N, C-alpha and C positions, 0 to 999 in steps of 0.2 A: 473909380474902377480902379484908379491909382492905389492908394490907401487900402481899401477892400479886397484887392486883388493879394497885396502880399502877406498883410496880417489882417486875420478877422478882429484884434483892437484897431487896426490903423495906427498904433504908434508910427510916430516918424522918427523919433530920437531911436529907436528902437533900425534903423532902416539906416544909419550912421554910423555903425560898428568898426572895429578894425579885425582886419583881416590876424594880425598877431600885436600882443601887448609892448614888443620894442619898436611901434613907430612905423609901423608898417600902415600903405594906405588904406581909407577907410573899406570900409565891407561895401561894396553897391551895394544899393538895392535892390537890382535885377538878380546879383547872385546869392541873396539873401533868400529874397523870395524862390528863387531853384532849390534852395534848400530847403526851406518852410514845407515847399508844394511838394517836396518829395518825402518828407519824414511822416506830411500829411499823408499821402497815399499809402507810405508804408502802414503806418497804425490803421486804416480806413480797412485795406484787403487785409490787414491778418485779422481784425475784429466780423470781417464778413467772412473769412474762409473760419474763424473758430465758431461762429457762430451754423456754419454749414454741417462741420463737425460735429458737432454737440447732437442737434435733432432736427434742425432746420432743412426743409429740401431746398436743393439751389436756386431751383424757378423764384418762391416764394422771397427767399432771400436778396439775391438778385432785386426784385420787381419793388422790394421796400426800400433798399439801397439807393436804387434807381430813381425812387421817391424821396428820396434823405436828402439827394444830391443834387437833385431838380429844384427843390421848394427853396435850399441853400443857396443854389445860384442863382435861384430867383430873387432874393433877399438879397443878396449882395451889389447885384447890377441893378435892383430896380430904381427908377428916377427919381430921385428926389426923397428916398425911403429912408435916409440916415444923415444924420454932417458928421461931414469928415473930421477926425480928431486936426488936421492941419489948419484950420481955418479957426479952429478955437482958440488956440494957443500958437502966437509966432514960435518958427523954430528956432530951435537951439545953435547961437554960435560956435560954443567951442562942444566938442564930440570927448568923451570919453575913448581913452585905448579900451576896447574888448577885443579878444580872442574871437575865431570865427563862432566857436562853438559856443563862445558866451552869449556872444549876441543872436545866435540860434537860438539859446536857449530861453533868451528874454524875449523874443519876438513870437515865440512860440505861448506866451503867457499874456491870460488865462484863455484862452480860448481853443488850443490845441489841446492843453493837459486837461482843462475839463469835461471837455466832449470825449477821450482817450477815456478817462477814468471813468465815465458817464459808461462807456460801452460796454468795459472790464464787468462794472457791478451791474449790468442789464444781462449778460451773459449769464448770470446764476439765477435770474429770475425770471426774465423775458427774451425768449431769441428772438422775437422779432420787433424789439424795440432794440436791440442789440445792431440787428443788420440796417435800419433805421438811422443808428446813430455813426455805423460804421459809414452807411454813404453820406451823411454830414459832410464827414472826415474828408471821404475821396472827393466831394464840391466842393470844398474849401481849397484841397489842395490841387484841384485841378485851376482853379481859377490863380492859386499863386502860380504854379506853373505856366499860363496863360499872359499874367503880368510880366512874370519873369525873361517870357522869351518876346515878349513887346517892347519891353524897356530896353533889349539888346540892341533893337535894330533901331 
């Protein structure tokens, strides 16, 4: 769950950015997970509210978002469901200096950007799919927040 909770693509090198380009300490994995999780939750809530505001009933939208979030959480937490990238490649010893916003932008690629873009496209054609995809973003955000808070303690 370590990398799956922080970023859906699980990239370990994204977890070691820096707080500023002027030599500040590296951006902690827990802080980055909290940032990514917050952005995902905002994007998911925005997509869900947009689907409801266009023409979808709030009960159906919440049910579809709950299904999308539940399936996402189950998929990311399923034991042995996928190999984590930190086992596939050795960790890098030299960390590039990145600002917090740049580390956040890299950590959200491609999972958050892709699902948010698909949600926006689905709003034009299929509000049910948009609500489901908003739930996927909410599930990814919830797991990132859980990882961020558990890594702090």
